[in-house]
C-alpha positions in Angstrom: 3.3 -9.5 -14.0 4.8 -6.8 -11.7 2.1 -4.2 -12.3 -0.9 -6.4 -11.4 1.0 -7.5 -8.4 1.4 -3.9 -7.3 -2.4 -3.5 -7.5 -2.9 -6.3 -5.0 0.1 -5.0 -2.9 -1.7 -1.6 -2.7 -4.9 -3.3 -1.7 -3.2 -5.3 0.9 -1.4 -2.3 2.3 -4.7 -0.5 2.8 -6.4 -3.5 4.4 -3.5 -3.6 6.9 -4.6 -0.2 8.2 -6.0 0.1 11.7 -9.6 0.4 10.6 -11.6 -2.8 11.2 -13.9 -3.9 8.3 -15.9 -6.0 10.7 -17.1 -2.9 12.4 -18.2 -1.3 9.0 -21.9 -2.1 8.5 -21.5 -1.7 4.8 -18.8 -4.4 4.6 -19.6 -7.8 3.0 -21.0 -10.7 5.1 -17.6 -12.1 5.5 -16.5 -9.0 7.4 -14.3 -8.0 4.5 -14.6 -5.0 2.2 -17.0 -5.1 -0.8 -15.7 -4.7 -4.3 -16.7 -1.0 -4.5 -14.9 -0.4 -1.2 -11.8 -2.3 -2.4 -11.8 0.0 -5.5 -11.8 3.1 -3.3 -9.2 1.7 -1.0 -6.9 0.8 -3.8 -7.1 4.3 -5.3 -6.5 5.8 -1.9 -3.6 3.5 -1.1 -1.9 4.2 -4.4 -2.3 7.9 -4.0 -0.8 7.8 -0.5 2.2 5.9 -1.7 2.6 8.2 -4.8 2.6 11.3 -2.5 5.0 9.9 0.0 7.3 8.7 -2.8 7.3 12.1 -4.5 8.1 13.8 -1.2 10.9 11.3 -0.6 12.3 12.0 -4.1 12.4 15.7 -3.5 13.8 15.5 0.0 16.4 12.7 0.1 20.0 12.9 -1.1 20.4 9.1 -0.5 20.6 7.2 -3.8 19.0 4.0 -2.4 16.1 5.9 -0.8 15.6 8.0 -3.9 15.5 4.8 -6.1 13.1 3.1 -3.7 10.8 6.2 -3.8 11.0 6.3 -7.6 9.9 2.7 -7.7 6.9 3.5 -5.4 5.8 6.4 -7.6 6.2 4.5 -10.8 4.5 1.3 -9.6 1.6 3.0 -7.9 0.9 5.5 -10.8 0.8 2.5 -13.1 -1.5 0.7 -10.6 -3.9 3.5 -10.4 -4.3 3.4 -14.2 -4.8 -0.4 -14.0 -7.2 -0.1 -11.1 -9.3 2.3 -13.1 -9.4 -0.1 -16.1 -10.2 -3.0 -13.8 -13.0 -1.1 -12.1 -14.5 -0.2 -15.5 -14.2 -3.8 -16.7 -16.0 -5.1 -13.6 -18.6 -2.4 -13.6 -17.7 -1.3 -10.1 -18.1 2.2 -8.9 -15.6 3.0 -6.1 -17.3 3.6 -2.8 -15.7 5.7 -0.1 -15.6 4.0 3.2 -14.1 4.3 6.6 -10.9 2.5 5.5 -10.3 4.6 2.4 -11.0 7.8 4.4 -8.8 6.7 7.2 -6.0 5.8 4.8 -6.3 9.3 3.1 -6.2 11.0 6.5 -3.2 8.9 7.8 -1.4 9.5 4.5 -1.8 13.3 5.0 -0.5 13.0 8.6 2.5 11.0 7.4 3.3 13.5 4.7 3.0 16.4 7.3 5.3 14.6 9.7 7.8 13.7 6.9 7.9 17.3 5.8 9.2 18.4 9.2 12.2 16.1 8.8 15.5 16.5 6.9 18.5 14.5 5.8 19.1 11.2 7.5 16.2 11.7 9.9 13.8 11.9 7.0 15.3 8.9 5.2 15.0 6.7 8.3 11.4 7.8 9.0 10.4 7.2 5.4 12.0 3.7 5.2 10.8 2.7 8.6 7.2 3.4 7.5 7.7 1.3 4.4 9.1 -1.6 6.5 6.1 -1.4 8.9 3.6 -1.2 6.1 4.9 -4.2 4.2 5.0 -6.3 7.3 1.4 -5.5 8.0 0.6 -6.5 4.5 2.1 -9.9 4.8 0.3 -10.4 8.1 -3.0 -9.4 6.4 -2.4 -11.8 3.5 -1.8 -14.7 5.8 -4.5 -14.0 8.4 -7.3 -12.3 6.5 -7.1 -12.2 2.7 -6.1 -15.7 1.8 -8.6 -17.3 4.2 -11.4 -14.9 3.1 -10.9 -14.6 -0.6 -13.9 -16.2 -2.5 -12.9 -15.4 -6.1 -10.4 -18.0 -7.3 -8.7 -15.5 -9.6 -8.3 -13.0 -6.8 -7.0 -15.7 -4.4 -4.5 -16.9 -7.0 -3.3 -13.3 -7.5 -2.9 -12.8 -3.7 -0.9 -16.1 -3.5 1.3 -14.9 -6.4 1.9 -11.4 -5.0 2.9 -12.6 -1.5 6.5 -13.4 -2.4 6.8 -10.0 -4.2 5.6 -8.2 -1.1 8.1 -10.2 1.0 10.8 -9.1 -1.4 9.8 -5.4 -1.1 9.9 -5.8 2.7 13.4 -7.3 2.6 14.5 -4.5 0.3 13.2 -1.9 2.6 14.8 -3.7 5.6 18.1 -3.8 3.7 17.9 0.0 3.2 16.9 0.4 6.8 19.9 -1.5 8.0 22.2 0.6 5.8 20.7 3.8 7.2 21.0 2.8 10.8 24.8 2.3 10.3 25.2 5.8 9.1 
């Protein structure tokens, strides 16, 4: 159950980005992303998290941060494989869109910034970003996705994943509080 939940988590993370789907003329009538756009967003989101996690694994000496980063790399690598299989099953071809592009660009900026940091400063910045990201996801679930989801299976999955995202947020906050004490 954890791996499919990670797929939705990645999707939700990307939707939480600052790009507004309502302004995207290719978005669905509900103002949300289309299935092909969701596919592209999911792949982009997973790639961003994989890259940040790999960087964190190579830069941190903090066991908690390293374990968290490893979890991100493992989960999102698995999710990309699952996303590819799901896209194939649904007959959906990923469609690059302003959100997927923005996500890739922001991911690159985040990596560039994190590369300039070392030690505790790096750890704090990496975990702070994870806390912010997960909070945005929860807000997006509650305010956008659950009210907008039309497919019952998708809506059920979003409902199921919400507590997992909340747990990831709490884990990141716990690490953040530990880091702020040091």
